[in-house]
C-alpha positions as a printed Julia matrix, in Angstrom:
212×3 Matrix{Float64}:
 158.45  -61.77  56.48
 161.4   -62.84  59.13
 161.68  -61.1   62.28
 164.49  -59.23  62.59
 167.89  -60.51  64.91
 169.99  -58.39  66.41
 172.09  -61.55  67.01
 175.15  -62.75  64.61
 177.81  -65.13  65.87
 180.86  -63.41  64.24
 182.94  -66.86  64.69
 186.87  -67.17  65.93
 187.49  -69.28  69.11
 189.58  -68.37  72.3
 191.14  -70.58  74.5
 192.96  -70.29  77.84
 195.24  -72.84  79.57
 195.93  -72.77  83.14
 199.28  -73.69  85.18
 200.49  -73.91  88.46
 201.84  -69.6   88.29
 200.81  -69.87  84.99
 197.73  -68.98  82.71
 198.51  -69.11  79.01
 195.5   -67.58  76.76
 195.18  -67.24  72.72
 191.96  -66.85  70.2
 192.49  -66.18  66.59
 192.36  -62.83  64.77
 189.63  -64.17  62.23
 185.64  -62.83  62.11
 183.25  -64.02  59.64
 179.56  -63.71  58.33
 178.37  -66.02  57.59
 181.2   -67.49  54.04
 182.39  -63.63  54.39
 185.27  -62.99  56.22
 185.15  -60.0   57.63
 188.64  -58.85  59.18
 191.22  -60.95  59.5
 193.6   -59.17  62.28
 190.84  -58.6   64.83
 192.13  -59.4   68.87
 189.56  -60.97  70.34
 191.93  -60.28  73.92
 191.51  -57.72  76.03
 193.98  -56.56  79.51
 192.14  -55.54  82.32
 194.69  -55.81  84.65
 198.93  -56.09  84.45
 197.74  -60.09  85.63
 194.15  -60.01  84.12
 192.38  -60.63  80.6
 189.31  -61.56  79.08
 188.87  -63.61  75.92
 185.62  -63.52  74.46
 184.22  -65.06  71.47
 180.12  -64.21  69.94
 178.95  -60.86  68.5
 182.12  -58.5   67.48
 180.07  -55.36  68.75
 178.73  -56.49  71.69
 182.5   -57.88  72.53
 183.86  -54.2   72.18
 180.96  -52.82  73.99
 181.92  -55.7   76.85
 185.63  -54.64  77.23
 185.03  -51.33  76.99
 182.59  -51.06  79.46
 184.69  -53.44  82.0
 188.3   -51.03  81.2
 186.19  -48.5   82.29
 185.35  -50.25  85.92
 188.7   -51.03  85.95
 189.93  -47.03  86.05
 187.53  -46.07  87.51
 188.2   -48.18  90.53
 192.05  -48.14  90.1
 191.38  -44.04  90.96
 188.82  -44.57  93.67
 190.97  -47.3   95.91
 194.18  -46.68  94.26
 194.98  -50.15  93.3
 194.39  -52.83  90.48
 190.4   -54.95  91.63
 191.64  -58.06  92.17
 190.63  -61.97  89.85
 188.52  -62.49  92.1
 186.79  -59.09  92.08
 186.54  -58.72  88.5
 185.1   -62.48  87.71
 182.42  -61.56  90.34
 181.76  -57.63  87.85
 181.96  -59.61  84.42
 179.16  -62.25  86.26
 176.92  -58.96  87.86
 177.44  -56.87  84.63
 175.96  -60.18  81.66
 173.21  -60.45  84.43
 172.29  -57.23  84.4
 171.49  -57.8   80.76
 169.84  -60.83  80.76
 166.91  -60.08  78.93
 168.68  -58.34  76.46
 172.08  -60.15  76.41
 175.47  -59.57  75.54
 176.29  -62.08  73.39
 179.4   -63.34  74.16
 180.87  -66.27  75.0
 184.18  -65.24  77.71
 187.22  -66.5   79.84
 188.22  -64.74  82.38
 192.7   -64.99  82.89
 194.81  -63.9   84.9
 196.98  -64.56  88.0
 195.18  -64.29  91.36
 196.36  -62.63  95.36
 197.9   -65.88  95.7
 200.03  -65.77  92.99
 198.01  -68.44  91.1
 196.7   -68.94  87.2
 193.65  -68.82  87.12
 190.47  -69.32  84.07
 186.98  -68.03  84.82
 184.5   -69.79  81.79
 181.45  -67.68  81.26
 178.06  -68.4   79.63
 176.65  -65.45  78.16
 173.43  -64.37  80.94
 176.85  -64.91  83.56
 176.39  -67.89  85.09
 180.61  -68.81  85.75
 182.37  -71.28  86.19
 186.2   -71.95  88.15
 188.28  -74.24  85.18
 191.66  -75.76  84.85
 191.08  -75.04  80.91
 188.43  -73.69  78.46
 187.32  -73.08  75.22
 185.07  -70.57  74.41
 183.43  -69.7   70.73
 183.0   -72.01  67.32
 186.22  -73.89  67.12
 184.86  -74.42  71.31
 183.46  -78.39  70.76
 186.84  -79.08  68.93
 189.09  -77.89  71.83
 188.25  -78.88  74.49
 188.11  -82.78  73.33
 192.18  -82.2   72.54
 192.52  -79.94  75.53
 190.67  -83.31  78.27
 192.58  -85.17  75.97
 196.34  -83.55  77.27
 195.19  -82.53  80.08
 193.24  -84.85  81.88
 194.12  -87.69  80.32
 190.27  -88.09  78.78
 190.21  -91.54  76.32
 193.63  -92.89  77.0
 194.77  -96.07  78.58
 198.25  -95.24  79.69
 199.04  -93.66  83.36
 199.01  -89.84  82.19
 199.7   -86.07  83.59
 200.56  -82.63  81.79
 203.95  -81.63  82.06
 204.84  -80.05  78.62
 204.62  -76.41  77.64
 201.08  -75.17  77.8
 202.51  -72.32  75.31
 202.65  -75.29  72.45
 199.58  -76.75  73.67
 197.53  -74.03  72.98
 199.58  -73.51  69.62
 198.53  -77.28  68.72
 195.03  -76.61  69.52
 194.7   -73.67  67.41
 196.28  -75.48  64.46
 193.88  -78.48  64.95
 190.77  -76.79  64.58
 191.85  -74.17  62.19
 192.11  -77.47  59.9
 188.3   -77.9   60.94
 186.64  -74.52  61.38
 186.44  -72.76  59.11
 185.49  -69.43  60.9
 188.85  -69.88  63.27
 192.15  -69.04  61.38
 194.77  -66.51  59.9
 196.82  -65.71  62.97
 197.01  -66.95  67.2
 197.71  -64.55  69.57
 199.5   -66.19  73.12
 199.88  -64.47  76.05
 202.05  -66.2   78.31
 200.82  -64.71  82.37
 203.01  -64.93  85.41
 203.96  -63.6   88.45
 207.39  -62.88  86.74
 205.58  -60.96  83.59
 203.73  -61.06  80.11
 205.38  -62.62  77.11
 202.92  -61.87  73.55
 203.4   -63.88  70.59
 201.42  -64.32  67.33
 201.62  -67.22  64.79
 200.25  -67.82  61.88
 197.65  -70.29  61.04
 196.14  -71.06  57.5
 194.39  -68.45  55.67
 192.37  -70.44  53.46
């Protein structure tokens, strides 16, 4: 008799790229269970404050629970203090929230992204129990390895022989990453939702990916 496993990875990919005062966050809309597609229109990214977003891959039920919990804590903070928590404060809150469940973790892999108090775009990457690091770019999910190879090449110039520095539009880079991943990862596809966050505001756009 097989033992009950409470965890199920529903696939999909999330990516974030910080450049100057901007951060671009993308997440595909497909969730799966094995070879079955459960939804083609699931949003993996949640806005926590006016300049902070969380993008999550892993188990959908745990991701929804985590996002609702963080939204409740942000609402309580705003009620008590009269303003929104900073990106740095939320990075510590997410760390503590995940670590508090370390004996029965949320099966989620997160990118916390936004604009900090100095007006700079930031990305924080987390494992399932709250260990995190500040990044220039990051990816989580079933397409993480494919995404990171492209991001390393384009953002850091890894495996290039020419002198190189990235100065292109990060929105275009995120689109290219998802197009490439969707060609090779059956758990990533349908659409990609992209948020371009800066001190000037937020632009949200949707792009089609392959649906087979």
